[in-house]
DRENDO-1510 file (C-alpha; in Angstrom, 1 decimal, always signed):
<recs>
REC; n; res; u; v; w
REC; 1; UNK; +0.0; +0.0; +0.0 .
REC; 2; UNK; +2.9; +2.4; +0.8 .
REC; 3; UNK; +4.4; +1.7; -2.6 .
REC; 4; UNK; +1.2; +2.7; -4.4 .
REC; 5; UNK; +1.0; +5.9; -2.4 .
REC; 6; UNK; +4.6; +6.7; -3.2 .
REC; 7; UNK; +4.1; +6.1; -6.9 .
REC; 8; UNK; +1.0; +8.3; -6.9 .
REC; 9; UNK; +2.8; +11.1; -5.1 .
REC; 10; UNK; +5.7; +10.7; -7.6 .
REC; 11; UNK; +3.4; +10.8; -10.6 .
REC; 12; UNK; +1.6; +13.9; -9.3 .
REC; 13; UNK; +5.0; +15.6; -8.7 .
REC; 14; UNK; +6.0; +14.9; -12.3 .
REC; 15; UNK; +2.7; +16.1; -13.7 .
REC; 16; UNK; +2.6; +19.4; -11.7 .
REC; 17; UNK; +5.1; +21.3; -14.0 .
REC; 18; UNK; +3.0; +20.3; -17.0 .
REC; 19; UNK; -0.1; +21.6; -15.4 .
REC; 20; UNK; +1.6; +24.8; -14.6 .
REC; 21; UNK; +2.4; +25.3; -18.4 .
REC; 22; UNK; -1.2; +24.6; -19.4 .
REC; 23; UNK; -2.8; +27.0; -21.8 .
REC; 24; UNK; -4.6; +29.8; -19.9 .
REC; 25; UNK; -6.6; +31.2; -22.7 .
REC; 26; UNK; -8.5; +29.3; -25.4 .
REC; 27; UNK; -9.4; +30.9; -28.7 .
REC; 28; UNK; -12.7; +29.6; -30.2 .
REC; 29; UNK; -14.1; +30.2; -33.6 .
REC; 30; UNK; -17.6; +31.3; -33.3 .
REC; 31; UNK; -20.6; +32.4; -35.5 .
REC; 32; UNK; -21.0; +36.2; -35.8 .
REC; 33; UNK; -24.4; +37.9; -35.2 .
REC; 34; UNK; -24.4; +39.1; -38.8 .
REC; 35; UNK; -24.0; +35.6; -40.2 .
REC; 36; UNK; -26.5; +34.1; -37.7 .
REC; 37; UNK; -29.1; +36.8; -38.6 .
REC; 38; UNK; -28.6; +36.3; -42.4 .
REC; 39; UNK; -28.9; +32.5; -42.1 .
REC; 40; UNK; -32.0; +32.8; -39.9 .
REC; 41; UNK; -33.6; +35.4; -42.3 .
REC; 42; UNK; -33.0; +33.2; -45.4 .
REC; 43; UNK; -34.2; +30.1; -43.6 .
REC; 44; UNK; -37.4; +31.9; -42.5 .
REC; 45; UNK; -38.0; +33.3; -46.0 .
REC; 46; UNK; -37.5; +29.8; -47.6 .
REC; 47; UNK; -40.0; +28.4; -45.3 .
REC; 48; UNK; -42.5; +31.2; -46.0 .
REC; 49; UNK; -42.1; +30.5; -49.7 .
REC; 50; UNK; -43.1; +26.9; -49.0 .
REC; 51; UNK; -46.2; +28.2; -47.1 .
REC; 52; UNK; -44.8; +27.4; -43.6 .
REC; 53; UNK; -44.9; +29.7; -40.6 .
REC; 54; UNK; -42.0; +28.7; -38.4 .
REC; 55; UNK; -39.6; +29.7; -35.7 .
REC; 56; UNK; -35.8; +29.8; -36.5 .
REC; 57; UNK; -33.3; +29.7; -33.6 .
REC; 58; UNK; -29.6; +30.1; -34.3 .
REC; 59; UNK; -27.0; +29.3; -31.5 .
REC; 60; UNK; -23.4; +30.1; -31.5 .
REC; 61; UNK; -20.6; +27.7; -30.6 .
REC; 62; UNK; -20.9; +28.2; -26.9 .
REC; 63; UNK; -24.7; +27.4; -27.1 .
REC; 64; UNK; -25.8; +31.0; -26.6 .
REC; 65; UNK; -28.8; +32.2; -28.6 .
REC; 66; UNK; -27.7; +34.5; -31.3 .
REC; 67; UNK; -31.1; +34.9; -33.2 .
REC; 68; UNK; -34.7; +33.8; -32.8 .
REC; 69; UNK; -37.1; +34.7; -35.6 .
REC; 70; UNK; -40.8; +33.8; -34.8 .
REC; 71; UNK; -43.0; +34.2; -37.8 .
REC; 72; UNK; -46.5; +35.4; -37.7 .
REC; 73; UNK; -48.8; +32.4; -37.4 .
REC; 74; UNK; -46.1; +30.1; -36.0 .
REC; 75; UNK; -47.3; +28.1; -33.0 .
REC; 76; UNK; -46.1; +29.1; -29.6 .
REC; 77; UNK; -44.5; +25.7; -29.1 .
REC; 78; UNK; -42.2; +26.3; -32.1 .
REC; 79; UNK; -40.0; +28.7; -30.1 .
REC; 80; UNK; -39.0; +26.0; -27.6 .
REC; 81; UNK; -38.9; +23.3; -30.2 .
REC; 82; UNK; -36.5; +25.2; -32.5 .
REC; 83; UNK; -34.2; +25.9; -29.6 .
REC; 84; UNK; -34.2; +22.3; -28.6 .
REC; 85; UNK; -33.4; +21.1; -32.1 .
REC; 86; UNK; -30.6; +23.6; -32.5 .
REC; 87; UNK; -29.2; +22.7; -29.0 .
REC; 88; UNK; -29.3; +19.0; -29.9 .
REC; 89; UNK; -27.5; +19.5; -33.3 .
REC; 90; UNK; -24.8; +21.7; -31.5 .
REC; 91; UNK; -24.3; +19.4; -28.6 .
REC; 92; UNK; -24.0; +16.2; -30.5 .
REC; 93; UNK; -22.4; +17.7; -33.6 .
REC; 94; UNK; -24.8; +16.2; -36.1 .
REC; 95; UNK; -28.3; +17.0; -37.5 .
REC; 96; UNK; -31.0; +16.6; -34.9 .
REC; 97; UNK; -32.7; +14.0; -37.2 .
REC; 98; UNK; -29.5; +11.9; -37.3 .
REC; 99; UNK; -29.3; +12.1; -33.6 .
REC; 100; UNK; -32.9; +10.8; -33.4 .
REC; 101; UNK; -32.0; +7.9; -35.6 .
REC; 102; UNK; -29.0; +7.1; -33.4 .
REC; 103; UNK; -31.0; +7.0; -30.2 .
REC; 104; UNK; -33.8; +5.0; -32.0 .
REC; 105; UNK; -31.2; +2.4; -32.9 .
REC; 106; UNK; -29.7; +2.3; -29.4 .
REC; 107; UNK; -32.4; +1.8; -26.9 .
REC; 108; UNK; -30.1; +1.9; -23.8 .
REC; 109; UNK; -29.0; +5.4; -24.8 .
REC; 110; UNK; -32.6; +6.7; -24.4 .
REC; 111; UNK; -31.6; +8.1; -21.0 .
REC; 112; UNK; -29.7; +10.9; -22.7 .
REC; 113; UNK; -33.2; +12.3; -23.6 .
REC; 114; UNK; -33.6; +13.3; -20.0 .
REC; 115; UNK; -31.0; +16.1; -20.5 .
REC; 116; UNK; -32.6; +19.5; -20.8 .
REC; 117; UNK; -33.2; +20.8; -24.3 .
REC; 118; UNK; -32.3; +17.5; -26.1 .
REC; 119; UNK; -34.8; +16.2; -28.7 .
REC; 120; UNK; -34.8; +13.6; -31.4 .
REC; 121; UNK; -37.0; +15.7; -33.8 .
REC; 122; UNK; -35.5; +16.5; -37.2 .
REC; 123; UNK; -35.1; +20.1; -38.3 .
REC; 124; UNK; -31.7; +21.3; -37.1 .
REC; 125; UNK; -28.2; +21.3; -38.7 .
REC; 126; UNK; -24.8; +22.1; -37.3 .
REC; 127; UNK; -23.0; +25.1; -38.8 .
REC; 128; UNK; -19.4; +24.3; -39.6 .
REC; 129; UNK; -16.5; +26.5; -40.6 .
REC; 130; UNK; -14.3; +24.0; -42.2 .
REC; 131; UNK; -14.0; +21.3; -39.6 .
REC; 132; UNK; -14.9; +23.7; -36.8 .
REC; 133; UNK; -18.3; +23.7; -35.3 .
REC; 134; UNK; -19.3; +27.3; -35.0 .
REC; 135; UNK; -23.1; +27.1; -34.3 .
REC; 136; UNK; -26.4; +25.4; -35.1 .
REC; 137; UNK; -29.7; +26.4; -36.7 .
REC; 138; UNK; -33.0; +24.9; -35.6 .
REC; 139; UNK; -36.4; +25.3; -37.2 .
REC; 140; UNK; -39.8; +24.3; -36.1 .
REC; 141; UNK; -43.2; +24.7; -37.6 .
REC; 142; UNK; -43.2; +23.2; -41.1 .
REC; 143; UNK; -45.1; +20.0; -41.6 .
REC; 144; UNK; -42.3; +17.6; -41.1 .
REC; 145; UNK; -38.8; +17.9; -39.9 .
REC; 146; UNK; -37.4; +17.3; -43.4 .
REC; 147; UNK; -39.0; +20.6; -44.5 .
REC; 148; UNK; -37.5; +22.4; -41.4 .
REC; 149; UNK; -34.1; +20.9; -42.2 .
REC; 150; UNK; -34.3; +22.0; -45.8 .
REC; 151; UNK; -35.0; +25.6; -44.8 .
REC; 152; UNK; -32.1; +25.5; -42.3 .
REC; 153; UNK; -29.9; +24.2; -45.1 .
REC; 154; UNK; -30.9; +27.2; -47.3 .
REC; 155; UNK; -29.8; +29.5; -44.4 .
REC; 156; UNK; -26.5; +27.8; -44.1 .
REC; 157; UNK; -26.0; +27.8; -47.9 .
REC; 158; UNK; -26.4; +31.6; -47.9 .
REC; 159; UNK; -23.5; +32.1; -45.4 .
REC; 160; UNK; -21.3; +29.4; -46.7 .
REC; 161; UNK; -18.8; +31.8; -48.3 .
REC; 162; UNK; -18.1; +33.3; -45.0 .
REC; 163; UNK; -17.6; +29.9; -43.3 .
REC; 164; UNK; -14.6; +28.9; -45.4 .
REC; 165; UNK; -11.8; +27.5; -43.3 .
REC; 166; UNK; -8.8; +29.7; -42.6 .
</recs>
């Protein structure tokens, strides 16, 4: 027992200098308000052209709400639902629909649905700048998550030029 304690103390002593040299500031690529607003506006207009009254929520990389656009005639539940879709896409770095398929195929993973703001409903996409996740866009209100996702894709497509990797 004393040998294990001695080894643990020695290992901690060796790791301490490495911890002292740890990076103190982290730079994170993030979605700008201008890009979030443009993506949301285009997504909303795309859904309108399809005859759908929706809510669009755009989150930045840190999960903060950048933009919420709630169209006339969109149901009150669409505000929460678009947020949950966007949050799920951001958190799990995939579309909310793909996340839903993963959960459906893995019944013992269903407990993850107890986390706040997680949903399996389709209609949200991650926003990538190269390989960096910089945000997510979620839409609720169209008749079917596939239509929500198509509107979200139109929003991302509009800002794609500004998302080019550096």
